[in-house]
C-alpha positions as a Markdown table, in Angstrom:
| # | Residue | x | y | z |
|---|---|---|---|---|
| 1 | Met | -54.0 | 30.9 | -92.3 |
| 2 | His | -52.3 | 34.3 | -93.4 |
| 3 | His | -54.8 | 37.5 | -93.1 |
| 4 | Ser | -53.8 | 40.6 | -95.0 |
| 5 | Gln | -52.4 | 43.6 | -93.3 |
| 6 | Asp | -55.3 | 45.6 | -94.1 |
| 7 | Thr | -57.8 | 43.4 | -92.7 |
| 8 | Leu | -55.7 | 42.6 | -89.3 |
| 9 | Leu | -55.5 | 46.6 | -88.8 |
| 10 | Ser | -59.3 | 47.1 | -89.7 |
| 11 | Gln | -60.1 | 44.2 | -87.0 |
| 12 | Leu | -57.4 | 45.7 | -84.5 |
| 13 | Thr | -59.2 | 49.4 | -85.1 |
| 14 | Ser | -62.9 | 47.8 | -84.6 |
| 15 | Val | -61.5 | 46.1 | -81.3 |
| 16 | Ala | -60.3 | 49.3 | -79.7 |
| 17 | Thr | -63.4 | 50.8 | -80.5 |
| 18 | Gly | -65.2 | 48.6 | -78.9 |
| 19 | Leu | -62.8 | 49.0 | -75.6 |
| 20 | Ala | -64.0 | 52.8 | -76.0 |
| 21 | Arg | -67.8 | 51.5 | -76.1 |
| 22 | Leu | -67.0 | 50.0 | -72.3 |
| 23 | Arg | -68.2 | 52.1 | -69.6 |
| 24 | Gly | -68.0 | 49.2 | -67.1 |
| 25 | Ile | -68.3 | 45.6 | -66.8 |
| 26 | Asn | -71.1 | 44.2 | -69.2 |
| 27 | Asp | -72.0 | 48.0 | -69.8 |
| 28 | Thr | -71.6 | 49.3 | -73.4 |
| 29 | Ala | -72.3 | 53.0 | -74.0 |
| 30 | Pro | -72.4 | 54.9 | -77.2 |
| 31 | Leu | -68.8 | 56.5 | -78.4 |
| 32 | Asp | -68.4 | 59.4 | -76.3 |
| 33 | Gly | -67.9 | 62.0 | -78.8 |
| 34 | Asp | -65.2 | 62.7 | -81.5 |
| 35 | Gly | -61.9 | 60.9 | -81.5 |
| 36 | Phe | -60.8 | 57.9 | -79.1 |
| 37 | Arg | -62.1 | 58.6 | -75.7 |
| 38 | Leu | -62.1 | 55.7 | -72.9 |
| 39 | Gln | -65.3 | 55.7 | -70.8 |
| 40 | Phe | -64.3 | 53.0 | -68.2 |
| 41 | Asp | -64.9 | 54.1 | -64.8 |
| 42 | Glu | -63.2 | 51.6 | -63.0 |
| 43 | Trp | -59.6 | 51.3 | -61.7 |
| 44 | Asp | -59.1 | 47.8 | -61.3 |
| 45 | Trp | -57.5 | 44.7 | -63.3 |
| 46 | Glu | -60.1 | 44.4 | -66.1 |
| 47 | Ile | -59.2 | 47.9 | -67.2 |
| 48 | Gly | -55.4 | 47.2 | -66.4 |
| 49 | Val | -55.4 | 44.6 | -69.0 |
| 50 | Gly | -57.4 | 46.9 | -71.2 |
| 51 | Val | -55.4 | 50.0 | -71.2 |
| 52 | Tyr | -51.9 | 47.9 | -71.5 |
| 53 | Gly | -53.7 | 46.5 | -74.8 |
| 54 | Leu | -54.3 | 49.6 | -76.0 |
| 55 | Phe | -50.7 | 51.3 | -75.2 |
| 56 | Arg | -49.1 | 48.4 | -77.2 |
| 57 | His | -51.4 | 49.4 | -80.0 |
| 58 | Ala | -50.6 | 53.0 | -79.8 |
| 59 | Glu | -46.8 | 52.1 | -79.5 |
| 60 | Ser | -47.3 | 49.7 | -82.8 |
| 61 | Thr | -48.9 | 52.0 | -85.0 |
| 62 | Gly | -47.4 | 55.4 | -83.6 |
| 63 | Asp | -50.7 | 56.7 | -83.0 |
| 64 | Lys | -50.1 | 59.6 | -81.0 |
| 65 | Gly | -54.0 | 60.3 | -80.9 |
| 66 | Leu | -54.1 | 57.1 | -78.7 |
| 67 | Ile | -51.2 | 58.0 | -76.5 |
| 68 | Ala | -53.1 | 61.1 | -75.8 |
| 69 | Ala | -56.7 | 59.5 | -75.2 |
| 70 | Leu | -54.7 | 57.0 | -72.5 |
| 71 | Ala | -53.1 | 60.1 | -70.8 |
| 72 | Glu | -56.3 | 61.7 | -70.7 |
| 73 | Trp | -57.8 | 58.8 | -69.0 |
| 74 | Tyr | -55.0 | 58.5 | -66.6 |
| 75 | Asp | -55.1 | 62.0 | -65.7 |
| 76 | Trp | -59.3 | 61.7 | -65.3 |
| 77 | Gln | -58.6 | 58.5 | -62.9 |
| 78 | Ile | -55.9 | 60.0 | -60.7 |
| 79 | Ser | -57.4 | 63.2 | -60.4 |
| 80 | Arg | -60.5 | 61.4 | -58.7 |
| 81 | Gly | -58.4 | 59.8 | -56.5 |
| 82 | Leu | -57.1 | 56.1 | -56.7 |
| 83 | Pro | -58.5 | 53.1 | -55.0 |
| 84 | Pro | -56.7 | 51.3 | -52.1 |
| 85 | Arg | -53.8 | 49.4 | -53.3 |
| 86 | Gln | -53.9 | 45.7 | -53.7 |
| 87 | Val | -52.9 | 43.3 | -56.6 |
| 88 | Asn | -56.0 | 44.0 | -59.0 |
| 89 | Ser | -55.3 | 48.1 | -58.5 |
| 90 | Thr | -51.9 | 47.4 | -59.5 |
| 91 | Ala | -52.6 | 46.4 | -63.2 |
| 92 | Pro | -53.3 | 49.6 | -64.5 |
| 93 | Met | -50.1 | 50.8 | -63.2 |
| 94 | Leu | -48.3 | 48.7 | -65.6 |
| 95 | Ala | -49.6 | 51.0 | -68.8 |
| 96 | Leu | -48.7 | 53.9 | -66.9 |
| 97 | Ala | -45.3 | 53.1 | -66.5 |
| 98 | Cys | -44.6 | 52.2 | -70.0 |
| 99 | Leu | -46.6 | 55.6 | -70.8 |
| 100 | Leu | -43.6 | 57.7 | -69.2 |
| 101 | Asp | -41.7 | 56.9 | -72.4 |
| 102 | His | -43.9 | 59.3 | -74.5 |
| 103 | Val | -45.4 | 61.8 | -71.8 |
| 104 | Asp | -43.2 | 64.1 | -69.6 |
| 105 | Arg | -45.0 | 63.8 | -66.4 |
| 106 | Pro | -42.8 | 63.8 | -62.9 |
| 107 | Asp | -46.0 | 63.4 | -60.9 |
| 108 | Trp | -46.6 | 59.9 | -62.9 |
| 109 | Glu | -43.2 | 58.9 | -62.3 |
| 110 | Ala | -43.1 | 59.6 | -58.6 |
| 111 | Leu | -46.8 | 57.7 | -58.4 |
| 112 | Val | -44.9 | 54.5 | -60.2 |
| 113 | Ala | -41.8 | 54.7 | -57.9 |
| 114 | Asp | -44.6 | 55.1 | -55.0 |
| 115 | Trp | -46.3 | 52.1 | -56.1 |
| 116 | Ala | -43.6 | 49.8 | -56.8 |
| 117 | Asp | -42.3 | 50.4 | -53.7 |
| 118 | Trp | -45.7 | 49.5 | -51.7 |
| 119 | Leu | -45.5 | 46.3 | -53.4 |
| 120 | Met | -42.1 | 45.5 | -52.2 |
| 121 | Thr | -42.9 | 46.7 | -48.5 |
| 122 | Gly | -46.7 | 46.8 | -47.9 |
| 123 | Leu | -48.5 | 44.0 | -50.0 |
| 124 | Ala | -49.3 | 40.9 | -48.0 |
| 125 | Arg | -46.9 | 38.0 | -48.3 |
| 126 | Thr | -47.4 | 34.3 | -48.1 |
| 127 | Glu | -45.3 | 31.6 | -46.6 |
| 128 | Asp | -42.0 | 32.0 | -49.0 |
| 129 | Asp | -42.7 | 35.5 | -49.5 |
| 130 | Gly | -45.1 | 35.2 | -52.4 |
| 131 | Phe | -47.2 | 38.1 | -53.3 |
| 132 | Gln | -50.8 | 37.2 | -51.6 |
| 133 | His | -53.3 | 37.6 | -54.2 |
| 134 | Val | -55.1 | 40.5 | -52.4 |
| 135 | Val | -57.9 | 42.0 | -53.9 |
| 136 | Lys | -60.7 | 44.5 | -53.2 |
| 137 | Glu | -63.3 | 42.2 | -52.0 |
| 138 | Arg | -61.1 | 40.1 | -50.0 |
| 139 | Ala | -57.8 | 39.5 | -48.7 |
| 140 | Asn | -57.4 | 35.7 | -49.7 |
| 141 | Asp | -55.3 | 34.8 | -46.8 |
| 142 | Gly | -52.3 | 32.7 | -47.6 |
| 143 | Glu | -53.3 | 32.4 | -51.5 |
| 144 | Leu | -51.2 | 32.6 | -54.3 |
| 145 | Trp | -53.1 | 33.1 | -57.6 |
| 146 | Asp | -51.6 | 32.9 | -61.1 |
| 147 | Asp | -53.4 | 36.1 | -62.5 |
| 148 | Thr | -50.8 | 37.8 | -59.8 |
| 149 | Leu | -47.8 | 37.6 | -62.2 |
| 150 | Phe | -49.7 | 39.7 | -65.0 |
| 151 | Met | -51.1 | 41.9 | -62.5 |
| 152 | Thr | -48.0 | 42.8 | -60.6 |
| 153 | Cys | -44.9 | 41.3 | -61.7 |
| 154 | Leu | -44.8 | 43.2 | -65.3 |
| 155 | Phe | -45.2 | 46.4 | -63.7 |
| 156 | Leu | -42.6 | 46.0 | -61.1 |
| 157 | Ala | -40.2 | 44.8 | -63.7 |
| 158 | Val | -40.8 | 47.9 | -66.1 |
| 159 | Ala | -40.7 | 50.3 | -63.1 |
| 160 | Gly | -37.4 | 48.5 | -61.7 |
| 161 | Lys | -35.7 | 48.5 | -65.1 |
| 162 | Arg | -36.9 | 52.5 | -65.5 |
| 163 | Met | -35.5 | 53.3 | -62.3 |
| 164 | Asn | -32.6 | 51.4 | -62.2 |
| 165 | Arg | -33.6 | 49.2 | -59.2 |
| 166 | Ser | -32.3 | 45.8 | -59.3 |
| 167 | Asp | -34.3 | 44.6 | -56.1 |
| 168 | Trp | -37.4 | 45.7 | -58.1 |
| 169 | Thr | -36.6 | 43.4 | -61.0 |
| 170 | Asp | -34.9 | 40.7 | -59.1 |
| 171 | Glu | -38.4 | 40.6 | -56.9 |
| 172 | Ala | -40.4 | 40.5 | -60.3 |
| 173 | Val | -38.5 | 37.4 | -61.2 |
| 174 | Tyr | -38.5 | 35.6 | -57.7 |
| 175 | Gln | -42.3 | 36.0 | -57.7 |
| 176 | Cys | -42.5 | 33.9 | -61.0 |
| 177 | Leu | -40.6 | 31.6 | -59.6 |
| 178 | Val | -42.4 | 31.2 | -56.5 |
| 179 | His | -45.6 | 31.2 | -58.4 |
| 180 | Ala | -43.9 | 28.5 | -60.5 |
| 181 | Arg | -43.4 | 26.3 | -57.5 |
| 182 | Tyr | -47.0 | 25.9 | -56.4 |
| 183 | Leu | -48.9 | 26.5 | -59.5 |
| 184 | Ser | -47.3 | 24.6 | -62.2 |
| 185 | Asp | -48.2 | 21.1 | -62.5 |
| 186 | Pro | -45.4 | 18.7 | -63.1 |
| 187 | Val | -47.3 | 16.1 | -64.5 |
| 188 | Thr | -49.1 | 17.8 | -67.1 |
| 189 | Gly | -47.4 | 21.6 | -67.5 |
| 190 | Leu | -50.4 | 23.1 | -67.1 |
| 191 | Trp | -50.8 | 25.8 | -64.1 |
| 192 | Tyr | -53.4 | 25.4 | -61.5 |
| 193 | His | -55.3 | 28.8 | -60.7 |
| 194 | Gly | -54.4 | 28.7 | -57.3 |
| 195 | Trp | -52.4 | 27.4 | -54.1 |
| 196 | Thr | -53.5 | 28.2 | -50.4 |
| 197 | Phe | -50.8 | 27.3 | -47.7 |
| 198 | Asn | -54.0 | 27.3 | -45.4 |
| 199 | Gly | -54.6 | 23.7 | -46.0 |
| 200 | Arg | -51.7 | 23.2 | -48.7 |
| 201 | His | -54.0 | 22.5 | -51.8 |
| 202 | Asn | -54.6 | 23.9 | -55.2 |
| 203 | Phe | -58.7 | 24.6 | -54.3 |
| 204 | Ala | -60.4 | 22.7 | -57.2 |
| 205 | Gln | -57.4 | 21.5 | -59.2 |
| 206 | Ala | -58.6 | 24.0 | -61.9 |
| 207 | Phe | -56.6 | 24.2 | -65.2 |
| 208 | Trp | -58.4 | 27.6 | -66.0 |
| 209 | Ala | -57.9 | 28.9 | -69.4 |
| 210 | Arg | -57.4 | 32.6 | -68.5 |
| 211 | Gly | -55.0 | 31.9 | -65.5 |
| 212 | Asn | -52.8 | 29.8 | -67.9 |
| 213 | Ser | -53.0 | 32.5 | -70.5 |
| 214 | Trp | -51.5 | 35.0 | -67.8 |
| 215 | Ile | -48.5 | 33.0 | -67.6 |
| 216 | Thr | -48.2 | 32.2 | -71.6 |
| 217 | Ile | -47.8 | 36.2 | -71.9 |
| 218 | Ala | -46.1 | 36.9 | -68.6 |
| 219 | Ile | -42.8 | 34.8 | -69.2 |
| 220 | Pro | -41.7 | 36.1 | -72.6 |
| 221 | Glu | -43.3 | 39.6 | -71.6 |
| 222 | Leu | -40.9 | 39.4 | -68.5 |
| 223 | Phe | -37.9 | 38.6 | -70.7 |
| 224 | Ser | -38.6 | 41.0 | -73.5 |
| 225 | Ile | -38.6 | 43.8 | -70.4 |
| 226 | Leu | -35.3 | 42.3 | -69.2 |
| 227 | Pro | -33.3 | 41.1 | -71.9 |
| 228 | Gly | -30.1 | 40.9 | -69.1 |
| 229 | Leu | -32.0 | 38.1 | -67.4 |
| 230 | Ser | -29.8 | 34.9 | -68.0 |
| 231 | Gly | -28.5 | 31.8 | -66.2 |
| 232 | Pro | -30.8 | 29.4 | -63.8 |
| 233 | Asp | -34.0 | 31.7 | -63.5 |
| 234 | Arg | -34.1 | 32.1 | -67.5 |
| 235 | Arg | -33.6 | 28.7 | -67.6 |
| 236 | Leu | -35.8 | 27.5 | -65.1 |
| 237 | Leu | -38.8 | 29.9 | -66.4 |
| 238 | Thr | -38.2 | 28.7 | -70.0 |
| 239 | Gly | -38.6 | 25.0 | -69.2 |
| 240 | Val | -41.8 | 26.0 | -67.3 |
| 241 | Leu | -43.3 | 27.9 | -70.2 |
| 242 | Arg | -42.4 | 25.0 | -72.8 |
| 243 | Ala | -43.9 | 22.4 | -70.6 |
| 244 | Gln | -47.1 | 24.5 | -70.6 |
| 245 | Val | -47.3 | 25.1 | -74.4 |
| 246 | Ala | -46.7 | 21.5 | -75.0 |
| 247 | Ala | -50.1 | 20.8 | -73.1 |
| 248 | Leu | -51.9 | 23.6 | -74.5 |
| 249 | Ala | -51.1 | 22.4 | -77.9 |
| 250 | Ala | -52.4 | 19.4 | -77.2 |
| 251 | Val | -55.9 | 20.5 | -75.5 |
| 252 | Gln | -56.6 | 23.1 | -78.5 |
| 253 | Asn | -59.7 | 22.2 | -80.2 |
| 254 | Ala | -60.6 | 21.5 | -83.8 |
| 255 | Gln | -61.8 | 25.2 | -84.4 |
| 256 | Gly | -58.7 | 26.6 | -82.3 |
| 257 | Phe | -60.3 | 27.7 | -79.3 |
| 258 | Phe | -59.1 | 26.4 | -75.4 |
| 259 | His | -62.0 | 25.7 | -73.4 |
| 260 | Thr | -62.5 | 27.5 | -69.9 |
| 261 | Leu | -60.9 | 24.6 | -68.4 |
| 262 | Leu | -58.4 | 23.3 | -70.5 |
| 263 | Asp | -58.4 | 19.6 | -69.9 |
| 264 | Asp | -62.6 | 19.3 | -70.1 |
| 265 | Pro | -63.7 | 19.9 | -73.8 |
| 266 | Gly | -67.1 | 20.0 | -72.5 |
| 267 | Ser | -66.3 | 23.6 | -70.4 |
| 268 | Pro | -67.5 | 26.7 | -72.6 |
| 269 | Ile | -65.0 | 28.0 | -75.4 |
| 270 | Glu | -63.1 | 31.4 | -73.9 |
| 271 | Ala | -62.2 | 33.9 | -76.5 |
| 272 | Ser | -59.7 | 36.1 | -74.2 |
| 273 | Ala | -57.7 | 33.0 | -73.0 |
| 274 | Thr | -57.1 | 31.8 | -76.7 |
| 275 | Ala | -56.2 | 35.4 | -77.6 |
| 276 | Gly | -53.7 | 35.5 | -74.9 |
| 277 | Ile | -52.4 | 32.0 | -75.1 |
| 278 | Ala | -51.8 | 33.3 | -79.5 |
| 279 | Tyr | -50.0 | 36.0 | -78.7 |
| 280 | Gly | -48.0 | 34.6 | -75.5 |
| 281 | Ile | -47.0 | 31.6 | -77.9 |
| 282 | Ser | -46.1 | 33.8 | -81.0 |
| 283 | Arg | -44.0 | 36.1 | -78.5 |
| 284 | Gly | -42.4 | 32.9 | -77.1 |
| 285 | Ile | -41.4 | 31.8 | -80.9 |
| 286 | Glu | -40.3 | 35.2 | -81.5 |
| 287 | Gln | -37.9 | 35.4 | -78.9 |
| 288 | Gly | -36.5 | 31.6 | -79.6 |
| 289 | Leu | -38.0 | 30.3 | -76.4 |
| 290 | Leu | -40.6 | 28.0 | -78.4 |
| 291 | Ala | -40.2 | 25.6 | -81.3 |
| 292 | Pro | -41.5 | 27.5 | -84.6 |
| 293 | Glu | -44.0 | 24.6 | -85.1 |
| 294 | Tyr | -46.3 | 26.3 | -82.7 |
| 295 | Ser | -46.8 | 28.8 | -85.0 |
| 296 | Lys | -49.8 | 26.2 | -86.1 |
| 297 | Val | -51.1 | 26.5 | -82.6 |
| 298 | Val | -50.9 | 30.3 | -83.0 |
| 299 | Ala | -52.3 | 30.3 | -86.6 |
| 300 | Arg | -55.5 | 28.4 | -85.8 |
| 301 | Ala | -56.2 | 30.3 | -82.4 |
| 302 | Arg | -55.9 | 33.9 | -84.1 |
| 303 | Leu | -58.7 | 32.4 | -86.7 |
| 304 | Ala | -61.0 | 31.4 | -84.0 |
| 305 | Val | -60.9 | 34.7 | -81.8 |
| 306 | Leu | -61.3 | 36.8 | -85.3 |
| 307 | Asn | -64.3 | 34.8 | -85.9 |
| 308 | Cys | -65.7 | 36.3 | -82.5 |
| 309 | Ile | -65.1 | 40.0 | -83.4 |
| 310 | Gly | -68.7 | 41.5 | -83.7 |
| 311 | Asp | -69.6 | 44.3 | -86.1 |
| 312 | Asp | -69.5 | 46.7 | -82.9 |
| 313 | Gly | -65.9 | 45.7 | -82.3 |
| 314 | Ile | -67.0 | 43.6 | -78.9 |
| 315 | Val | -65.2 | 40.0 | -78.5 |
| 316 | Ala | -67.7 | 37.3 | -77.9 |
| 317 | His | -67.1 | 34.3 | -75.9 |
| 318 | Val | -65.2 | 36.2 | -73.1 |
| 319 | Ser | -66.0 | 35.0 | -69.4 |
| 320 | Asp | -66.6 | 37.0 | -66.6 |
| 321 | Gly | -63.7 | 38.1 | -64.0 |
| 322 | Thr | -63.3 | 34.4 | -62.1 |
| 323 | Pro | -62.8 | 34.5 | -58.3 |
| 324 | Met | -61.3 | 31.4 | -57.2 |
| 325 | Gly | -63.5 | 28.2 | -57.8 |
| 326 | His | -63.9 | 25.5 | -55.2 |
| 327 | Thr | -65.6 | 23.2 | -57.6 |
| 328 | Leu | -64.9 | 22.7 | -61.5 |
| 329 | Gln | -68.6 | 23.4 | -61.9 |
| 330 | Phe | -67.8 | 26.8 | -61.2 |
| 331 | Tyr | -65.7 | 27.7 | -64.0 |
| 332 | Lys | -68.1 | 26.1 | -66.5 |
| 333 | Asp | -70.8 | 28.3 | -64.9 |
| 334 | Ile | -69.2 | 31.7 | -65.2 |
| 335 | Pro | -71.0 | 33.8 | -67.8 |
| 336 | Asp | -69.6 | 35.8 | -71.0 |
| 337 | Ile | -69.9 | 39.3 | -71.0 |
| 338 | Pro | -68.0 | 42.2 | -72.8 |
| 339 | Ala | -65.1 | 43.1 | -71.1 |
| 340 | Pro | -62.0 | 45.5 | -71.5 |
| 341 | Tyr | -59.6 | 42.5 | -71.0 |
| 342 | Gly | -61.1 | 40.2 | -73.9 |
| 343 | Gln | -60.7 | 43.5 | -76.0 |
| 344 | Ala | -57.0 | 44.2 | -75.0 |
| 345 | Leu | -56.0 | 40.0 | -75.1 |
| 346 | Thr | -57.5 | 40.3 | -78.6 |
| 347 | Met | -55.6 | 43.8 | -79.6 |
| 348 | Leu | -52.3 | 42.3 | -78.1 |
| 349 | Met | -52.9 | 39.3 | -80.4 |
| 350 | Leu | -53.6 | 41.6 | -83.4 |
| 351 | Ile | -50.9 | 43.7 | -83.1 |
| 352 | Asp | -48.4 | 40.7 | -83.0 |
| 353 | Ala | -49.7 | 39.2 | -86.1 |
| 354 | Leu | -49.1 | 42.3 | -87.7 |
| 355 | Gly | -45.8 | 42.9 | -86.5 |
| 356 | Glu | -45.3 | 39.2 | -88.0 |
| 357 | Gly | -46.2 | 40.5 | -91.2 |
| 358 | Thr | -43.7 | 43.6 | -91.2 |
| 359 | Arg | -41.1 | 41.1 | -89.6 |
| 360 | Ala | -41.4 | 38.6 | -92.5 |
| 361 | Val | -40.6 | 41.4 | -95.0 |
């Protein structure tokens, strides 16, 4: 089903306004004054995904006001002092690195370079040199999570390309490969949420929906950041993506949603994963990585998510931040909340749908 460009644009504006209402996780506030202003107080992964969605919205529509609003938010956060460095606090660095194309800030350029260098030399590593999923709450010793690729590797690839550091771009690709080795299930093609080298298992063996969406997004996004990526690495990651998307197409429900546990139709529907998967598949089709017939999966997912956007621009059926689960029931019990990543993944989906309209002309 095709929606008019005007409808998509008004929904995009509404979802961006919903993001501006968020002051914290599950904390909506009135809009702050005239014009667009981000109020989100914390610097962590939730807003990292949020500001990336907002940046892509600003870039795609040429909205200088949104670029200025992003720059203002980064100024505010950086001037207050950033939190300790870990995987999740790296997520906001992706949009900051992208923002350097639009603002002249040598101080931010230096921060981007310093943080990328820290990822290479300071972040704890697992066996096989994987990025350990260190977060503010715990070190997660010996653990690989599928979230890590979106939270760190896309930033490292952008920074490496910008600063002509092939060691950084190579590391971004290597991390995708090592995570694929331990998290991608060769039987189904879906990705497990995590792997631990301490015990060597995949925890609850959960095919968690949002975790899978990070992968569906990260692989095409990595290829677009590094268009020169070729040879065995590209072939392997393309094969991994194709296997995953074939499996995703088979578990999409009749309304177009994906469930929190992808292979369990009794688990709750999850709009942020549905939006992210729609975006990732569409990007994969656009790049020639995926067969065009998967556009049916994208169209159904878009319609499902559009029906989740409230009058206040807040996207419903978005599950709370999800630590590693040791039982499948744990994933079913995660509550829904208003969250910046739900807003952002919906924005990425809408931006892509708008771009499709212009590409088709």
